[in-house]
C-alpha positions in Angstrom: 0.3 22.9 49.0 0.6 26.5 50.4 -2.5 26.7 52.7 -2.9 30.4 52.2 -4.2 29.6 48.6 -6.3 26.6 49.5 -9.6 28.4 50.4 -9.3 30.6 47.3 -8.8 27.5 45.0 -11.6 25.6 46.6 -13.9 28.5 46.2 -12.9 29.1 42.5 -13.4 25.5 41.3 -15.7 24.3 44.0 -18.7 26.6 43.4 -20.4 27.0 40.0 -22.3 30.1 41.2 -20.8 33.6 41.3 -17.1 32.5 41.4 -14.6 35.1 42.7 -12.3 36.8 40.2 -9.7 34.7 38.6 -6.5 36.2 40.0 -2.9 35.8 39.0 -2.4 33.8 42.2 -5.1 31.3 41.2 -3.6 31.0 37.7 -0.1 30.5 39.2 -1.4 27.7 41.4 -3.1 26.1 38.4 0.2 26.1 36.5 2.0 24.7 39.6 -0.4 21.8 39.8 -0.3 21.3 36.1 3.5 21.0 36.1 3.6 18.8 39.2 1.9 16.1 37.1 4.5 16.4 34.3 1.8 17.6 31.9 3.2 18.9 28.6 3.5 22.5 27.5 4.1 23.6 23.9 7.3 25.5 22.9 7.0 29.3 23.5 6.9 29.9 19.8 4.2 27.4 19.0 1.3 29.2 17.3 -2.3 28.8 18.5 -4.2 27.6 15.4 -7.6 26.3 14.3 -7.5 22.6 15.0 -9.6 21.2 12.2 -13.1 20.7 13.8 -16.0 23.1 14.3 -19.0 23.1 16.7 -21.8 25.3 17.9 -22.3 27.0 21.2 -25.5 27.0 23.1 -26.1 30.5 21.9 -25.9 29.5 18.3 -22.5 30.9 17.5 -19.8 29.0 15.7 -16.9 27.6 17.8 -13.4 26.7 16.6 -11.3 23.8 17.7 -7.9 25.0 18.7 -4.5 23.4 19.0 -0.8 24.4 19.0 1.2 24.1 15.8 4.4 22.3 16.8 6.1 21.6 13.4 5.5 20.9 9.8 5.9 17.3 8.5 9.0 16.6 6.5 7.0 15.8 3.4 5.2 19.2 3.7 1.7 17.5 3.5 0.7 18.1 7.1 1.8 19.2 10.6 2.2 18.0 14.1 -0.1 19.7 16.6 -0.5 19.7 20.4 -4.2 19.0 20.9 -5.0 19.1 24.6 -2.0 17.3 26.0 -1.4 15.0 23.0 0.8 15.3 19.9 -1.3 14.5 16.8 -0.8 14.7 13.1 -3.1 16.6 10.8 -2.9 16.2 7.0 -3.3 19.9 6.2 -1.0 22.4 4.6 -2.6 25.6 5.8 -3.5 26.6 9.3 -5.3 29.8 10.5 -3.6 31.5 13.4 -5.8 32.5 16.4 -5.1 35.5 18.6 -4.7 34.8 22.3 -7.3 37.3 23.5 -10.3 37.0 25.8 -12.6 37.3 22.7 -10.9 34.4 21.1 -11.0 32.3 24.3 -14.8 32.6 24.2 -14.9 31.1 20.7 -12.5 28.1 20.9 -12.6 24.6 22.4 -10.6 21.4 22.4 -11.2 19.1 19.4 -13.6 16.3 20.7 -12.1 13.7 18.4 -8.4 14.2 19.2 -7.1 13.3 21.7 -8.8 9.9 21.9 -10.0 10.2 25.5 -11.7 13.3 26.8 -9.4 15.9 28.3 -10.5 19.0 30.3 -9.5 21.4 27.5 -10.5 24.7 29.2 -8.1 23.9 32.1 -5.3 23.0 29.6 -5.7 26.2 27.7 -5.8 28.3 30.9 -2.6 26.8 32.2 -0.7 27.0 28.9 -1.7 30.6 28.1 -0.8 31.8 31.6 2.7 30.3 31.1 2.8 32.2 27.8 1.7 35.4 29.5 -1.6 35.7 27.7 -3.5 36.2 30.9 -6.7 37.7 29.4 -7.1 34.5 27.4 -6.1 32.3 30.4 -8.6 34.1 32.8 -11.4 33.7 30.3 -10.7 30.0 29.9 -10.5 29.4 33.7 -13.8 31.3 34.2 -15.4 29.1 31.6 -14.0 26.0 33.3 -15.5 27.1 36.6 -18.8 28.1 35.2 -19.5 25.3 32.8 -17.4 22.4 34.1 -15.9 19.8 31.8 -17.7 19.7 28.5 -18.0 17.8 25.2 -17.9 14.4 27.0 -19.5 11.1 26.0 -21.3 9.3 28.8 -18.8 7.3 30.8 -15.8 9.4 30.2 -13.4 10.2 33.0 -14.6 13.6 34.4 -14.0 15.3 37.7 -17.1 15.4 40.0 -19.2 18.5 40.0 -17.8 21.1 42.4 -14.4 19.5 42.5 -11.5 21.5 43.9 -8.7 22.6 41.6 -6.4 19.9 43.0 -8.9 17.2 42.3 -9.8 18.6 38.8 -6.1 18.8 37.8 -5.6 15.2 39.1 -8.4 14.1 36.8 -6.8 16.0 34.0 -3.5 14.1 34.7 -5.3 10.8 34.5 -7.0 11.9 31.3 -3.6 12.6 29.9 -2.0 9.3 30.9 -5.0 7.4 29.5 -4.2 9.0 26.2 -0.5 8.3 26.6 -1.3 4.5 26.9 -2.2 4.5 23.2 0.6 6.7 21.9 2.8 4.4 19.8 6.1 5.8 21.2 5.1 6.1 24.9 7.0 4.1 27.6 4.3 1.9 29.1 6.3 1.3 32.3 6.7 5.1 32.8 3.0 5.7 32.1 2.1 3.1 34.7 4.4 4.8 37.2 2.7 8.2 36.5 -0.8 6.6 37.0 0.3 5.2 40.4 1.5 8.7 41.3 -1.9 10.2 40.4 -3.8 7.5 42.4 -1.6 8.2 45.4 -2.1 12.0 45.3 -5.8 11.9 44.6 -7.6 8.6 45.5 -10.9 10.0 43.9 -9.3 9.3 40.5 -8.7 5.6 41.3 -12.1 4.3 40.2 -12.6 0.7 39.1 -12.1 1.4 35.4 -8.8 3.2 35.9 -7.5 0.6 38.3 -8.3 -2.0 35.6 -6.4 0.1 33.1 -3.4 0.2 35.4 -3.5 -3.6 36.0 -3.7 -4.2 32.2 -0.9 -1.8 31.6 1.3 -3.6 34.1 0.4 -7.0 32.6 1.4 -5.6 29.2 4.8 -4.5 30.4 5.6 -7.8 32.1 3.8 -10.2 29.8 5.5 -9.8 26.4 6.2 -13.1 24.7 9.9 -14.0 24.1 9.6 -17.5 22.7 9.9 -18.9 19.2 6.3 -20.0 18.5 5.2 -18.3 15.3 1.5 -17.7 16.2 2.4 -16.5 19.8 4.9 -14.0 18.4 2.3 -12.7 15.9 -0.3 -12.3 18.6 2.2 -10.6 20.9 2.8 -8.1 18.1 -0.9 -7.1 18.6 0.4 -5.1 21.7 1.8 -2.5 19.3 -1.2 -2.3 16.9 -2.9 1.1 16.4 -6.1 -0.4 14.8 -8.9 -2.1 16.6 -10.1 -4.4 13.8 -9.2 -6.1 10.5 -9.3 -3.6 7.6 -12.0 -3.8 5.0 -9.8 -1.9 2.5 -6.5 -3.8 2.3 -3.3 -1.8 1.9 -1.3 -2.1 -1.3 1.4 -4.8 -1.5 4.3 -2.3 -1.1 2.8 -0.1 1.6 3.6 -0.4 5.3 0.4 -1.0 7.2 -0.5 -0.6 10.9 -2.4 -3.8 10.6 0.4 -6.0 9.3 0.3 -8.5 12.3 -3.4 -9.0 11.8 -2.8 -9.7 8.1 0.0 -12.1 9.0 -2.2 -14.0 11.5 -5.0 -14.4 8.9 -2.5 -15.7 6.4 -1.8 -18.5 8.8 -5.4 -19.6 8.4 -6.7 -22.4 10.5 -3.2 -23.0 11.9 -3.5 -19.9 14.0 -7.0 -20.5 15.4 -5.9 -22.5 18.5 -3.6 -19.6 19.5 -6.4 -17.1 18.9 -8.7 -19.1 21.1 -6.1 -19.2 23.9 -5.9 -15.4 23.8 -9.6 -14.4 23.7 -9.2 -13.4 27.4 -5.8 -11.7 27.0 -5.9 -8.4 28.8 -2.7 -7.0 27.5 -3.2 -3.6 25.9 -2.8 -2.6 22.3 -2.1 1.0 21.1 -5.7 1.2 19.8 -9.1 2.3 21.2 -12.6 1.3 20.5 -14.1 4.7 19.5 -17.2 6.0 21.4 -20.4 4.8 19.8 -24.0 5.6 20.8 -23.9 5.6 24.6 -20.7 3.6 24.9 -17.6 5.7 25.8 -14.2 5.3 24.2 -12.4 2.3 25.6 -8.9 0.7 25.3 -8.6 -2.2 22.9 -6.9 -5.4 24.3 -5.1 -8.2 22.6 -8.1 -10.4 23.5 -10.5 -8.0 21.8 -8.6 -8.4 18.5 -8.5 -12.2 18.8 -12.2 -12.2 19.5 -13.0 -10.0 16.5 -10.9 -12.2 14.2 -12.5 -15.4 15.4 -15.9 -13.7 15.1 -15.5 -13.0 11.4 -14.3 -16.6 10.9 -17.5 -18.0 12.5 -20.1 -16.5 10.0 -22.5 -16.4 13.0 -25.8 -14.6 12.6 -25.9 -13.8 16.3 -22.3 -13.2 17.5 -23.2 -12.1 21.0 -20.8 -9.8 22.7 -17.2 -10.0 23.9 -17.1 -10.9 27.6 -20.5 -12.8 27.6 -20.3 -15.8 29.9 -20.7 -18.3 27.0 -18.2 -16.7 24.6 -15.4 -19.2 25.2 -17.8 -22.1 25.2 -19.4 -21.0 21.9 -16.1 -20.4 20.2 -14.8 -23.8 21.3 -17.9 -25.5 19.9 -17.6 -23.6 16.7 -14.0 -24.7 16.3 -14.7 -28.3 17.1 -17.2 -28.3 14.2 -15.3 -26.1 11.7 -12.0 -28.0 12.0 -13.7 -31.1 10.6 -13.8 -29.4 7.2 -10.8 -28.4 5.2 -9.8 -24.8 5.4 -10.6 -24.4 1.7 -14.1 -26.0 1.9 -14.9 -23.8 5.0 -14.0 -20.6 3.1 -16.0 -21.7 0.1 -19.1 -22.5 2.2 -19.0 -19.2 4.2 -18.2 -16.9 1.3 -20.8 -18.5 -0.9 -23.5 -17.7 1.7 -22.3 -14.9 4.0 -24.4 -13.7 6.9 -25.7 -10.2 6.3 -24.9 -8.0 3.4 -21.1 -8.3 3.3 -18.7 -11.2 3.3 -16.1 -11.6 6.1 -13.0 -9.5 5.1 -10.8 -12.0 6.9 -12.2 -15.0 4.9 -11.9 -13.0 1.7 -8.3 -12.2 2.5 -7.6 -15.8 3.6 -9.1 -17.2 0.3 -7.1 -14.6 -1.7 -3.8 -15.7 -0.1 -4.3 -19.5 0.3 -7.2 -20.6 -1.8 -7.7 -18.2 -4.7 -9.7 -20.7 -6.7 -12.5 -20.3 -4.1 -13.1 -16.7 -4.9 -14.7 -17.0 -8.4 -16.8 -20.0 -7.2 -18.1 -18.0 -4.2 -18.6 -15.0 -6.3 -20.8 -16.9 -8.8 -22.8 -18.4 -5.9 -23.5 -15.0 -4.5 -24.7 -13.7 -7.9 -26.9 -16.7 -8.3 -28.4 -16.2 -4.8 -30.0 -12.9 -5.8 -29.4 -11.6 -2.3 -28.3 -8.1 -1.6 -24.7 -8.9 -0.9 -21.8 -6.5 -1.6 -19.8 -8.1 -4.5 -17.0 -5.6 -4.6 -14.9 -7.5 -2.0 -14.9 -10.5 -4.2 -14.2 -8.6 -7.3 -11.2 -6.7 -5.7 -9.8 -9.9 -4.3 -10.2 -11.8 -7.6 -8.4 -8.9 -9.3 -5.5 -9.0 -6.8 -5.2 -12.7 -6.9 -5.3 -13.0 -10.7 -8.1 -15.6 -10.6 -10.6 -15.4 -13.4 -14.2 -14.4 -12.5 -15.6 -17.2 -14.7 
């Protein structure tokens, strides 16, 4: 890095109080750092548009999420946008163009729901708009980045430390980008791992325990794909490409392609697949899905083991499932299976669906009964009606309709 600019950059992003003017030299250096991490830029003709979410500023004024319109979808029902550093799809046909002025810059922010992991949107907008020669917009964004720091974060998200230099903050932005690339269906995992190693080498502050774990899991995913012929192992290996983090409650139509097809296939295997699921509860290979932020828990990557655990959990019909990673998880599941396997698969489905825990039946057991034991559905349905409990009956009714079994 050119040492003549270092004091200026450290001053700009290192002090939240009375920062010096944002000069062209500072913006140039931001863009140089941004490009050095191979972070994406939209095409020059990509329009800045409203990105589909709204929020409120601290002063009570309305803010607009902003993104770059890349291209319309072929079916004309939506468009591909660059939101932060991520290419996303929005099912909308009309988009409102935003002007690249300082006034607009005060009213826009990065959609907090897309991309999946937090990204330092103000820095991104500043870098992109300086490249596009909209320096009034870029200056305003960088001033806001300095004054307010990273915003719109859930607790636990990857955020640069307060008072970080520009180099450090762009390094954190790079890691935010590559976290998101991990779950992009078409990303090259080996290339993403190489980029993460580069970020760690350039800025050790980024290499916290969580992100070192992400890199380790990514490397295991690249090297650990199954190449054998075992049916259940092949299905579970296909979880690495899933973009969903759980079994669906609303099943797709028979002719529609679904992102959860491997999950459906494993459940159709019934009890035959349970031993393989038990073996993979600790599988740290990554899927293309995330567990969305909830309450005080940040967004996290979904592993193959997470999916195996959630499938088994819905088989167990436990009232107190505990939590994934608890010391007794494997022991409890092994004990459950030792007991459950003594019954036939059909009888187990009938017993659990006739008296489900909570207010809803297990969607996996409903689907298993529909595909392998359709006669169970009307029997369990009648048992639920007789129980007078507040249990959702629509999953039974829909499965009975799909399977062709009579209700009575």
